[in-house]
N, C-alpha and C positions, 0 to 999 in steps of 0.2 A: 782444232780452228785454238786460238789463242788464247788466253783466260782476259776477259772483261776488266777491265779497272775500277771503276763505281765507285772509285773511295771519293767523290764528293756526296754521289745517290745513297752512297751507302750511311755517311755519316747525317745525313738529311732526313734518310726512314730513321736510323736509330735513334736519332733527336726528336724524332714527332712520337716514337715509342715511348720515349723519357717522359716528354710533356703529356703524353697520355697518361700512363700509369701516374705520373706525380698525380697529377688531377682525382684519378681513382683513388688515389690514396687518402687523398686530403677529403672526398668522398665520403667516401666506405668508414675512412679511423674512426668516426664520432659514433658514430651508430655501435660499433664493435665498442670501442672504450666505454658506453651506455651500458651495453651489455653485460660486460664486466664487472664494472661497478654496481649495477643494481641488482642482480639477478645472482644466484647460485649456480655452481659447474651443475647440477641436473636440468634447473630451469633454460639454462646456458643451450647448453646439447640438444633437447628435445624439444624446443620452443617453435611456435608452429610457424615455418619460414613465409605463412602468406603476408606474416609482419614487414617484409623484408622487401614485399613487393611495392610499398609504397613511396613517393617523395623523393631525393635523391640518392637515397641507397639502392633504389632498388631499379632506379632508371641505370646509375654504376656497376648493376650487377647484372645488367642483361647488356651493357656495353661489352663489361668483359667478357659475356660469352662470346656476343658476337666477333672480342678481338681475337678470339682463337682460329680465326679464319685468316684475318688479316697477320697471323704469326706463321704463316706459312712462307711470304715473303720472306721471311729469312734464312729458309732452304734457298728458295730460288736464286738470291743471293751470292749461299754456297754452291750451288751451281753453277750458275753464269763466269763464277771465279773460276771455278775448278779448286775448290778448296777441298781435300776429306771429308766427306758426309761420315760422321761416327754414328753407331747405332745409336747411341745414347739422345742422340741431338733428333732426328728422323721418331724413336719411337716416343720421347716426350712432347715432340709436340704432336702428334695421331691419335694420343691416350689423352693429353689435355683437353684437346678437339674430344673426343666426344666425353668423357667425362661431365667434361661442365653444359656440352646441350644434352649429355641425359638427365642430369641434376635438372638443369634450367625447366626440361619440358613434364618429367614425374614432381615439380613442385619441391625440391630441395639447391637454391640455389647457391649454397655453400657463400656464407659471411665470411666466416674467420679466412677459408682457403682463398678466398678472391682479394681481402683485404691484407694478406699474408703477401700474398704471388703481386698483389698489386704496391707492395713497398720492396720489393726484392729484384722487381724487373725493374722500378725508377732507379734503383744505385745499376744494374746491370746494362743498363739501354744506353745511362749516361754515361758509361765505362767506353762503351760500344763504341757512341759517337765521337767519345773524347779523344779513341786511339785513332779510328778511321778519317776523323778530321787533321792527324799529326800531328796532336799535341802530344810533347815529353810528359810523360804520367812523375807526378814528386818520385821521390827515393824512398818515402815510408809507407808508401802504395803499392800493393803488391798483388798482381794478379788473378790467386788464389784465393785473395780475399773473396770476390765472388763466387766459387765455387763454394768458402764455408759458409756465404747467407746464402745459400742456393740447399744445402745440405741441412742448415738450420731447419729451414722449411720443410725438409722433408721431416725430420725428426716431427717438429709441432706436427705436422701431419698427421702421422702415423700416431700420436701420441692421442690427439683430437678422438682419431679413430676409432682407437680401444678405447673411450671414454664412450664414446656411442656405439659400442658396440657392449657395454657395463649396465647401461643403464636402460638399452635397448630391452636386454634380460631381466631387468629389473623391474621396469616399468613399459610390459609391452602394450598395454592399451593408452597408453599418453604421450611415450616418443614417437614423434612424426617420422623420425627416417625409416625406411623400407628395408628390410635386409639386402637385396639385391645391391641397392645402392651402396649398402655397407662393404659387400662384398666384392665390387669392382674396385670401390677407394682404398679398400684395405689392400688388394693385389697391386693398386698401382702402385700402391705410397711405399710399399713395402719394397719395392722392386725401383722406385725412384730413388729411392735408400741405397740399396746397394749399388744400383749404379754409379750414385755421384758420388758417392765412396771412394767408390774403384777408381772412378776417373779420378778424384783429388790423388790417391797415391801414386797413379801409373804417371797421369802429365805432369804434377806437381815435387813431388817428394822426387820417384823414383830416379825422373828425366833429369830431376836440380843434387842428384847422386851421383848418375850416370855424368854428367857436362863433369862436375869436383875431379872423379876418377881420370878422365879424361885428363884435366887441366894438369894434374899433378903430373901422370905419365910426359905429356911436353916439357915437362919443367925436367 
């Protein structure tokens, strides 16, 4: 069967997720900045996550978790359009879904992780919507900027997880995060970092080098 076109629907889908991520960033970033400016690293890492459950921050953390169900729609679009479903895509969606719900159920909603993810998704889904609607990208913008933003997110996530491990070892009785959560998050972020860096090298660097070599041979 032929692949479905779905460009208009795909554009609307990505634009809706862009708006959702933008509002999520706006609603979670202020409290994140409040913690960064008023508490030391140890207190930020070890704070009782019950403090995130009130007001708009708690609501948008819950919506962040629930949105991981919705983001499986990205995979459905890939299948319907008969595009290649790479390992990084489905692994990322499945594991983010798992760790988000696990963290929420066990009282570790991951404010910093959610805030950064909201911000990266704001950029990513705007780009996807822009392309799906058929607009021409500015010359200064390169698609690999999105991958750079994702890698930056994974570097920050890995760094924060290492800090959590450090403070959990130093203050086992007052640091609220549990070892099982740290193990899951640590394993996931390390694999994310590897996979996104690998994708960056293969997709953007290696392919561009091969294209230049091909052009030089034809000329």
